[in-house]
N, C-alpha and C positions, 0 to 999 in steps of 0.2 A: 497554366495557371500559373501563376505568380505564387512565389512560396510565402508572402506576406501574407493571405489572405486565412482569417480560424478556420484551424478543422478543428469542427466536434465530432468526438469521443466517447464515445459510452460502452465503454469494454467490462461485461463479468464474467468472473472465472470461480468456481464452487469447487469443494473435496472433501470427502468424506474421510473422517480420524479418527482412529479408536484412542483416544483421547477424552478427557471428562472434558466442555467446556472449561473451567474455572482454570484449569493446566493451561489451556488455547490461550486463552483472554493470558493469560496470567504472563505470553511469551510476546503475543500477537501487538498487545496494544501497548507494551513498553516500549516506546522507543528507543531507547537503547540496547535492545535486542535486537534491532532491525538489521544489522552487516553479520550479524548469525543466522539470518532468514529470507534474506532477503540482498539478490544477486546485484543488486543497480547500486546498494546503500554501501561506500564506504566509509562512512561519516555519521556522525552525528553529536547533538552539541543544545539539547533541552536546556529552556531558555526561563522557564517555569519545569520543576521534577514533577510536580501533580498535574495528571493529567483531570484538566478540569477545563471547560469553557474559556476560550480564552488564550492558553497555551503553549506557546509557541516551540518549535522544534529546527534547526539549520541543517540540513543535511547534504550530505556531499555522495556522487556517487559518476556514475556514468552506463550512458544508456547510447545506444546506435552507434556505438564509438568516442562518442562523445564526452565530457567530464561536464557534470552539469550542479548547480547548485542550484537548490530549493527550498521554503520554508512553508511549514503547513503549520496549521493556528485548530486546534479544538473547537469544532462547533460545539455539537453535542458528544456527551460518552455517558452513555445505557448502559444498562449489567448485560446485554446481549451486541451494543451494535459502537463505535466510536467512527464519528465524521468527521473530518479533517478537513479542512481548506487550504487549497496552495495559495498563498499570498503572495510567495515570490519565487521569482525563477521564469524557466522557459517555459513553463505550461501555466494553465490559468483552471480551476477546477475542484473538484470535491472528491474523496478518497473517502468510501467507506468498510471501514471492516466489520463482517456479521460473523456471528460462532451461536450457532443454537445444538442443543441440546439435540440426537437425532440415534435414537435405539440404548447403545451403551457407552457411545462415543457425541462426536461433533459434523456438524456439518456450519465448516468454515467457509466464506465467502469477500471475495475484494469485488467492490464496484469502484472503478477510474468512470470518472466522467467531466467533462470540460473541452481545454484549446488551445493547439499547441501550436500558436503561428509559429509555421517559419519554419518548423524543425524535421519534415518529413511530412511527404505525401499520406492524406489520412489513411487510406490502405494499408502504408506499405508503418503504420504511425497504431495502428488496430493488430494488427499482425504480430508486429515483432512486441506489441503491448501485450494482449493474451496470452503471447508465449513465456515470458516474461515472466507475467503473474501465475502462471500455469507453473514454471519450476518454483517463482517464488513458495506455492501452497504446498510440493514435495517435497523444499528443505523445513519445512516450517513440521506438516507431518512427523517428518525422520524423529525433528527433534523434540516435539511432544509425546511421542510414541515412544521416546528410545528412553524420555528421562518415569517412566510408568513403573 
């Protein structure tokens, strides 16, 4: 199969955290903190600091051994959910962060949907993305639980 055919992706990962939702959102929804918990992100450049619809952030990072650059735009920001659209870079689609109260802590999820034409076969992208996002949530959990 040619590598320039769009690859539909839909990957969701979730993890319970022993930290209140406000603390988790304070880290997860602030793009300036991405390099602290997202392995693939090495730098961020918020073009608008506020998290409001239309705000954009340029990110640089590494995934599957490649240096990547991409820009996200806030589609919607609600108290428990932040939806971003990837507007340029090697992938197109959405990233949704969700933080819900669960017992005395939080249930946190990340969902990536979209296409990554030519980056890698869909099965490899799905596997790598799931592994990467799982690891990111574990790093986020350590970070927010240590701030207790």
